[in-house]
BAFI-3210 file (N, C-alpha, C; in Angstrom, 3 decimals, decimal comma, padded with zeros to 6 digits):
// residues 211
n [1|2|3|4|5|6|7|8|9|10|11|12|13|14|15|16|17|18|19|20|21|22|23|24|25|26|27|28|29|30|31|32|33|34|35|36|37|38|39|40|41|42|43|44|45|46|47|48|49|50|51|52|53|54|55|56|57|58|59|60|61|62|63|64|65|66|67|68|69|70|71|72|73|74|75|76|77|78|79|80|81|82|83|84|85|86|87|88|89|90|91|92|93|94|95|96|97|98|99|100|101|102|103|104|105|106|107|108|109|110|111|112|113|114|115|116|117|118|119|120|121|122|123|124|125|126|127|128|129|130|131|132|133|134|135|136|137|138|139|140|141|142|143|144|145|146|147|148|149|150|151|152|153|154|155|156|157|158|159|160|161|162|163|164|165|166|167|168|169|170|171|172|173|174|175|176|177|178|179|180|181|182|183|184|185|186|187|188|189|190|191|192|193|194|195|196|197|198|199|200|201|202|203|204|205|206|207|208|209|210|211]
n.u [110,178|109,949|107,896|107,993|105,779|102,830|099,912|098,929|100,791|101,810|104,250|104,758|102,351|102,675|104,959|103,821|101,662|103,180|104,467|102,271|101,309|103,584|103,171|104,462|105,440|105,017|105,537|103,729|104,617|103,220|104,160|104,457|105,639|108,999|108,967|110,296|110,752|113,095|113,796|112,939|114,215|116,633|116,357|115,716|117,423|116,760|114,061|112,142|109,297|108,706|110,364|112,553|113,223|114,923|115,823|119,212|119,404|118,849|116,927|115,903|113,313|111,323|112,059|114,519|114,005|111,968|113,821|115,474|113,876|112,819|115,155|115,615|113,333|112,694|110,404|106,893|107,981|108,222|109,709|110,898|113,496|114,412|116,081|114,923|112,378|112,725|113,954|111,958|110,006|111,561|111,477|108,844|108,254|109,854|108,497|106,191|106,756|108,214|107,283|104,350|103,755|104,924|103,005|100,614|101,104|101,314|098,551|097,288|098,799|098,157|095,430|094,689|096,677|098,122|095,719|094,547|096,264|098,435|097,130|097,002|096,357|096,028|098,100|096,111|096,586|099,017|097,907|095,983|097,907|099,103|096,831|096,719|099,079|098,504|097,110|098,335|099,732|097,835|097,062|099,213|099,322|096,708|097,399|099,418|098,491|098,420|096,154|095,985|095,775|097,924|101,245|103,587|104,870|102,301|101,346|101,203|103,256|106,045|105,644|102,888|102,060|103,522|102,373|099,931|099,527|099,873|097,256|095,519|095,825|094,871|092,017|091,303|091,213|089,147|089,198|088,743|089,557|088,158|085,975|084,924|086,617|089,157|089,077|090,543|092,540|090,954|089,674|091,897|093,103|090,820|091,240|093,599|093,878|091,750|092,653|093,498|095,799|095,740|093,054|092,034|093,676|093,128|090,571|090,483|092,121|090,251|088,226|089,413|090,292|087,493|086,518]
n.v [074,910|074,440|074,705|073,668|072,821|073,862|075,894|076,619|077,595|080,717|081,761|080,296|080,912|083,540|083,397|081,959|083,649|085,999|084,755|084,220|086,851|087,664|086,185|083,949|080,456|077,846|074,441|072,895|071,126|069,462|069,450|068,669|070,526|069,386|067,306|064,248|063,892|063,208|065,025|067,260|067,535|068,186|070,712|071,834|071,558|071,690|071,196|073,037|075,082|077,329|075,179|075,164|074,771|075,396|074,022|072,909|074,271|074,993|076,088|077,190|078,982|081,586|084,534|084,323|082,957|084,529|086,556|085,524|085,257|087,696|088,891|087,198|087,654|090,434|092,171|092,339|094,894|094,036|094,441|097,354|099,594|102,050|103,280|104,066|103,198|100,535|099,951|100,050|098,340|095,859|096,215|095,996|093,347|091,751|092,774|091,393|088,682|088,192|089,623|089,909|087,220|085,945|086,642|085,868|083,193|082,002|081,817|080,318|077,960|076,803|076,661|075,415|073,948|072,026|070,819|069,821|068,580|067,600|066,196|066,766|068,715|072,054|074,796|076,945|079,347|080,290|081,044|082,906|084,737|085,280|086,693|089,013|090,255|090,886|093,133|095,857|095,724|095,576|098,207|099,695|098,935|100,088|102,946|103,477|102,644|103,600|106,172|105,158|102,354|100,649|099,562|100,737|103,033|103,625|101,496|097,888|095,832|093,603|094,157|094,354|091,759|090,310|091,342|090,963|088,187|086,472|087,422|085,516|083,212|083,752|084,379|081,895|080,748|082,029|084,766|088,081|090,995|094,029|096,131|098,094|098,869|098,928|100,495|101,041|099,169|096,920|097,551|097,477|094,789|093,359|094,260|093,427|090,522|089,699|089,841|088,008|086,602|085,846|084,964|082,537|080,831|081,035|080,311|077,711|076,901|077,250|075,442|073,176|073,127|072,992|070,612]
n.w [111,014|114,424|117,346|120,823|123,297|125,208|125,022|127,309|128,935|129,831|128,495|126,238|125,068|124,694|122,816|120,530|119,801|119,130|116,800|115,235|114,914|112,961|111,019|110,378|109,591|111,485|113,089|115,733|118,504|120,954|124,080|127,418|130,667|131,678|130,060|128,676|126,006|123,492|121,339|122,145|124,509|123,429|122,359|124,675|127,176|130,165|130,376|130,133|128,936|126,323|124,071|120,920|117,374|114,391|111,877|112,204|114,427|117,686|120,641|123,631|125,725|125,786|125,382|124,136|121,844|120,646|120,103|118,269|116,147|115,543|114,460|112,182|110,941|110,198|109,630|110,256|112,397|115,617|117,812|118,515|116,783|117,509|120,330|122,977|122,610|122,204|124,511|126,340|125,397|125,933|128,764|129,419|128,497|130,220|132,753|132,268|132,193|134,361|136,777|136,542|135,695|138,021|140,101|139,020|138,282|140,768|141,380|139,176|139,076|141,597|141,576|139,194|137,761|139,714|141,040|138,758|137,016|138,259|140,132|142,929|146,068|145,810|146,838|148,862|150,273|149,212|146,631|147,289|148,206|145,668|144,541|146,055|145,511|143,024|142,926|143,232|140,615|138,814|139,246|138,644|135,866|134,905|135,308|133,260|130,616|127,361|125,532|122,966|123,227|122,842|124,290|123,625|121,384|120,257|118,900|118,070|119,764|121,036|123,672|124,210|123,698|125,693|128,000|127,988|128,030|130,391|131,634|130,636|132,001|134,515|133,750|133,099|136,010|136,527|137,339|136,478|134,743|136,373|134,619|135,972|137,860|136,638|134,223|131,758|131,539|131,310|129,068|127,301|127,485|126,459|123,653|122,837|123,418|121,904|119,423|116,247|116,730|119,229|120,091|118,889|120,116|122,857|123,009|122,374|124,452|126,683|125,979|126,165|128,743|129,962|129,109]
ca.u [110,539|109,156|107,821|107,537|105,125|101,430|099,705|098,531|101,963|102,046|105,393|104,337|101,207|103,241|105,659|102,831|101,025|104,237|104,559|100,975|101,408|104,682|102,731|105,556|104,739|105,664|104,763|103,891|104,474|102,562|105,014|104,405|106,961|109,581|108,756|111,777|110,916|114,312|113,897|112,377|115,124|117,759|116,173|115,197|118,026|116,346|112,567|111,364|108,751|108,689|111,575|112,322|113,956|114,952|116,824|119,861|119,536|117,883|116,983|114,736|113,375|110,382|112,815|115,565|113,333|111,469|114,927|116,246|113,015|112,878|116,385|115,488|112,121|112,431|109,205|106,787|109,005|107,636|110,749|111,423|114,885|114,602|116,680|113,861|111,195|113,359|114,244|110,500|109,514|112,144|111,053|107,261|108,263|110,495|107,464|105,112|107,542|108,599|106,618|102,826|103,708|105,289|101,783|099,391|101,457|100,817|097,111|096,996|099,346|097,437|094,055|094,497|097,724|098,289|094,631|093,829|097,215|099,318|096,146|097,493|095,696|096,964|098,044|095,364|097,405|099,869|097,093|095,652|099,057|099,113|095,739|097,075|100,130|098,146|096,433|099,275|099,983|096,548|096,926|100,216|098,984|095,753|097,884|100,196|098,168|098,172|094,735|096,003|095,429|099,240|102,071|104,767|104,714|100,989|101,211|101,275|104,660|106,051|105,107|101,610|101,816|104,044|101,854|098,641|099,341|099,314|095,774|094,674|095,823|094,010|090,859|091,028|090,793|087,730|089,389|088,736|089,918|087,044|085,994|084,395|087,726|090,403|088,550|091,534|093,213|089,862|089,663|093,087|093,170|090,034|091,586|094,756|093,584|090,616|093,231|093,534|096,959|095,403|091,712|091,734|094,318|092,319|089,074|090,899|092,465|088,820|087,357|090,206|089,923|086,107|086,270]
ca.v [075,352|073,570|075,171|072,742|073,353|073,938|077,355|076,962|078,284|081,985|081,879|079,562|081,672|084,670|083,014|081,700|085,030|086,850|083,960|084,720|088,396|087,846|085,237|082,851|079,129|076,668|073,322|073,036|069,663|069,641|068,689|069,394|070,906|068,371|066,095|063,518|063,963|063,468|066,003|068,508|067,921|068,663|071,914|072,477|070,785|071,588|070,856|074,256|075,273|076,716|074,755|075,709|074,224|075,664|073,341|072,384|075,381|074,606|076,790|077,339|080,305|082,595|085,693|084,016|082,498|085,724|087,650|084,979|085,226|089,050|089,086|086,695|088,097|091,805|092,901|093,687|094,910|093,849|095,080|098,787|099,902|103,315|102,861|104,356|102,387|099,106|099,685|099,967|096,947|094,905|096,266|095,277|092,004|091,364|092,584|090,237|087,454|087,805|090,353|089,375|085,652|085,671|086,516|084,975|081,690|081,404|081,513|079,385|076,606|076,150|076,374|074,779|073,070|071,102|069,916|069,167|067,971|066,808|065,229|067,045|069,804|073,471|075,589|078,028|080,383|080,725|081,559|084,263|085,536|085,859|087,518|090,329|090,836|091,297|094,367|096,919|095,432|096,144|099,544|100,283|099,160|100,886|104,081|103,632|102,328|104,914|106,052|104,086|100,904|099,953|100,252|101,291|103,598|103,538|100,214|096,614|095,492|092,451|094,559|094,268|090,313|089,582|091,884|090,337|086,782|086,042|087,381|084,411|082,200|084,516|084,137|080,252|080,732|082,773|085,877|088,825|092,469|094,560|097,405|099,323|099,286|099,258|100,495|101,290|097,859|095,907|097,555|097,174|093,311|092,910|094,643|092,689|089,144|089,632|089,783|086,605|085,712|085,273|084,600|081,050|079,693|081,162|079,485|076,187|076,520|077,214|074,214|072,072|072,786|072,626|069,267]
ca.w [112,386|115,492|118,695|121,726|124,496|125,067|125,099|128,542|129,426|129,441|127,603|124,771|124,388|124,170|121,565|119,345|119,482|118,276|115,509|114,471|114,335|112,115|109,762|110,481|109,624|112,471|113,512|117,297|118,988|122,298|125,250|128,818|131,380|132,120|129,229|128,310|124,602|123,188|120,467|122,995|125,424|122,851|122,174|126,050|128,268|131,613|130,345|130,155|127,797|125,032|123,144|119,544|116,550|113,055|111,314|113,086|115,639|118,696|121,630|124,508|126,619|124,883|124,939|123,210|120,581|120,071|119,672|117,212|115,094|115,200|113,881|111,129|110,256|111,136|109,546|110,704|113,525|116,984|118,848|117,806|116,721|118,435|121,594|124,022|122,563|122,425|126,258|126,944|125,101|126,923|130,097|129,416|128,505|131,684|133,654|131,918|132,424|135,862|137,883|136,322|135,937|139,270|140,868|138,314|138,316|142,151|141,433|138,258|139,537|142,679|141,401|138,256|137,387|140,813|141,275|137,684|136,187|139,004|141,084|144,265|146,336|145,606|148,215|148,536|151,039|148,238|145,503|147,742|147,938|144,301|144,263|146,750|144,721|141,818|143,051|142,457|139,282|138,042|139,528|137,821|134,260|134,707|135,180|132,033|129,460|126,745|124,699|121,669|123,280|122,848|125,280|123,122|120,086|119,619|117,975|118,534|119,846|121,854|125,053|124,415|123,917|126,797|129,408|128,185|128,081|131,911|132,217|130,234|133,071|135,604|133,272|133,364|137,067|136,886|137,714|135,118|135,354|136,321|133,935|136,844|138,814|136,023|132,685|130,691|131,503|131,008|127,537|126,644|127,203|125,361|122,346|122,514|123,534|120,956|118,094|115,763|117,115|120,701|120,480|118,811|121,235|124,107|122,872|122,643|125,984|127,407|125,538|126,885|130,447|130,195|128,738]
c.u [109,382|109,015|107,322|106,903|103,717|100,915|099,257|099,656|101,908|103,252|105,247|103,182|101,813|104,139|104,827|102,018|101,987|104,334|103,506|100,897|102,501|104,410|103,851|105,088|105,822|104,902|104,938|103,539|104,215|103,442|104,462|105,700|107,507|109,472|110,153|111,837|112,234|114,724|113,589|113,450|116,663|117,628|116,080|116,036|117,238|114,715|111,771|110,630|108,651|110,094|111,373|113,397|113,857|116,042|117,796|120,227|118,301|117,894|115,738|114,654|112,383|111,297|113,717|114,925|112,724|112,779|115,545|115,145|112,743|114,098|116,083|114,368|111,756|111,199|107,942|107,380|108,198|108,498|111,409|113,032|115,286|115,116|115,671|112,829|111,759|113,300|112,833|109,784|110,325|111,757|109,712|107,332|108,868|109,296|106,316|105,524|107,982|107,792|104,936|102,846|104,016|103,964|100,727|099,629|101,049|099,357|096,961|097,609|098,605|096,160|093,663|095,528|097,931|097,153|094,321|094,871|098,079|098,485|096,552|096,891|096,612|097,014|097,449|095,890|098,255|099,037|096,514|096,610|099,244|098,064|096,157|097,994|099,693|097,462|097,382|099,741|098,863|096,640|097,797|099,905|097,779|096,393|098,926|099,842|097,788|096,704|094,870|095,751|096,694|100,247|103,172|104,530|103,438|100,835|101,625|102,811|104,673|105,617|103,909|101,321|102,306|103,053|100,613|098,420|099,056|098,063|095,086|094,503|094,782|092,560|090,520|090,697|089,597|088,013|089,690|088,999|088,678|087,016|085,497|085,802|088,893|089,777|089,472|092,257|092,257|089,904|090,728|093,384|092,193|090,303|092,830|094,685|092,348|091,316|093,414|094,655|096,416|094,247|091,482|092,434|093,652|091,066|089,612|091,383|091,129|088,207|087,973|089,893|088,457|085,728|086,607]
c.v [074,562|074,554|073,889|073,351|073,434|075,429|077,684|077,687|079,663|082,421|081,348|080,192|082,963|084,619|082,826|082,889|085,730|086,116|084,268|086,119|088,439|087,071|084,311|081,612|078,141|075,628|073,458|071,669|070,178|068,862|069,459|069,819|069,471|067,144|065,436|063,355|064,011|064,589|067,450|068,756|068,366|069,991|072,743|071,620|070,431|071,470|071,848|074,546|076,961|076,377|075,281|075,060|074,746|074,896|072,657|073,263|075,175|075,430|076,641|078,500|081,198|083,701|085,271|083,580|083,712|086,553|086,977|085,345|086,769|089,377|088,493|086,945|089,525|092,675|091,876|093,693|095,005|094,337|096,276|098,622|101,016|102,919|102,905|103,448|100,839|098,980|099,282|098,575|095,923|095,054|095,668|093,772|091,313|091,599|091,553|089,061|087,017|088,332|089,892|087,811|085,402|085,566|085,797|083,583|081,297|080,923|080,208|077,964|075,931|075,977|075,607|073,618|071,742|070,314|069,093|068,200|067,085|065,948|065,680|068,370|070,955|074,152|077,050|079,356|081,056|081,402|082,766|085,209|086,231|086,910|089,071|090,878|091,503|092,893|095,506|096,924|095,986|097,723|100,422|100,360|099,908|102,802|104,641|103,191|103,552|104,964|105,327|102,881|099,967|100,557|101,159|101,957|103,598|102,506|099,019|096,328|094,096|092,756|094,077|092,577|089,756|090,041|091,172|088,953|086,266|086,174|086,375|083,378|082,480|084,138|082,625|079,986|081,440|084,225|087,084|090,263|093,146|096,077|098,595|099,809|099,618|099,149|100,539|099,800|096,886|096,083|097,190|095,555|092,749|093,137|093,475|091,185|088,740|089,512|088,294|085,930|085,062|084,496|083,173|080,122|079,781|080,442|078,029|076,027|076,241|075,971|073,036|071,940|072,793|071,068|068,003]
c.w [113,352|116,711|119,716|122,815|124,180|125,352|126,517|129,593|129,024|128,338|126,334|124,188|123,956|122,779|120,400|119,022|118,513|116,909|114,526|113,819|112,962|111,012|109,500|110,405|110,551|112,855|115,060|117,758|120,547|123,224|126,530|129,630|131,743|131,235|128,850|127,051|124,135|122,388|121,362|123,848|124,763|122,765|123,828|127,300|129,433|131,492|130,301|128,814|127,614|124,621|121,611|118,737|115,126|112,469|112,246|114,227|116,356|120,148|122,546|125,303|125,563|124,385|124,043|121,797|119,835|119,480|118,345|115,988|114,607|114,324|112,570|110,380|110,715|110,637|109,503|112,077|114,863|118,091|117,988|117,811|117,597|119,768|122,763|123,902|122,712|123,908|126,799|126,552|125,939|128,455|130,236|129,438|129,717|132,558|133,424|132,462|133,733|136,847|137,721|136,531|137,240|140,276|140,259|138,430|139,560|142,013|140,403|138,785|140,531|142,597|140,289|137,861|138,665|141,090|140,070|136,883|137,059|140,090|142,610|144,559|146,289|146,896|148,165|149,362|149,770|146,931|146,047|147,953|146,647|144,290|144,964|145,991|143,507|141,910|142,538|141,210|138,459|138,172|138,494|136,271|133,933|134,435|133,959|130,846|128,353|125,967|123,573|121,875|123,201|123,862|124,698|121,820|119,483|118,680|118,440|118,576|120,806|123,356|125,222|124,627|125,205|128,084|129,318|128,277|129,392|132,426|131,709|131,294|134,185|135,106|133,433|134,911|137,634|137,368|136,342|135,858|135,379|135,441|134,877|137,515|138,014|134,332|131,729|130,490|131,026|129,311|126,538|126,363|126,537|123,897|122,049|122,415|122,381|119,736|117,720|116,170|118,393|120,560|120,181|119,800|122,600|124,348|123,000|123,902|126,843|127,347|126,290|128,370|130,846|130,100|129,787]
res [m|i|v|y|g|v|p|l|s|p|f|v|r|k|t|l|a|y|i|a|e|k|a|i|k|v|d|v|v|p|v|g|l|g|s|q|d|p|a|f|r|e|a|s|p|f|g|k|i|p|g|f|r|d|g|d|f|a|i|s|d|s|t|a|i|i|a|y|l|e|a|k|y|p|e|p|a|l|i|p|a|e|p|k|s|r|a|r|v|i|w|y|e|e|f|g|d|t|i|l|v|g|a|a|g|k|i|f|f|n|r|i|v|s|p|r|f|l|r|k|p|g|d|e|a|l|a|a|q|g|e|a|e|m|g|p|l|l|a|y|l|e|g|i|i|p|a|s|g|f|l|v|d|d|r|l|t|l|a|d|l|a|v|s|s|p|f|v|n|l|s|h|c|g|i|e|v|s|a|a|d|h|p|k|l|a|a|y|l|a|g|i|l|g|r|p|s|f|a|p|m|v|a|q|e|r|a|m|l|a|g]
***
């Protein structure tokens, strides 16, 4: 099996963390957004990452890839079968992928991607807008994180991977969740992002950005 993409993408990072938690063996082929690599474009016709291939089956989008893998490798279950828990996991993944990434992405793109990789000045007004949008999202998470440190069923699920991944991009921009202002969220992120499924990737990303 092959995953196409780079972990700087919160969607690729989420997918690779999921795969690590499942102990599934994959090859990672590093391609950037919009790459014209033929094998990648067969898996991802519109050039979005991650792309994925398993034999003659190819697909893109992190949610679709994870849904496929969860059906093929049901244990350990990272998407619960119980209806209410499953719905909550799907909500948190959607929250992470669209609402959190929507705000954090404005910051990351304009302060990291555009100046460093596209060699174009970022839009600081848009980055500042993203920072303002993060405020209510941090407050929301601070209010709903259970004492267990896991969002659903007091155990690790896809919800935790999806919600935590965009915070790595914020960290790359020098934005950390304050333990003084949001103690539950700060502790939660430290726990999830400190797991072996995330920590090595995050360290490699930081080393690459520092180089």
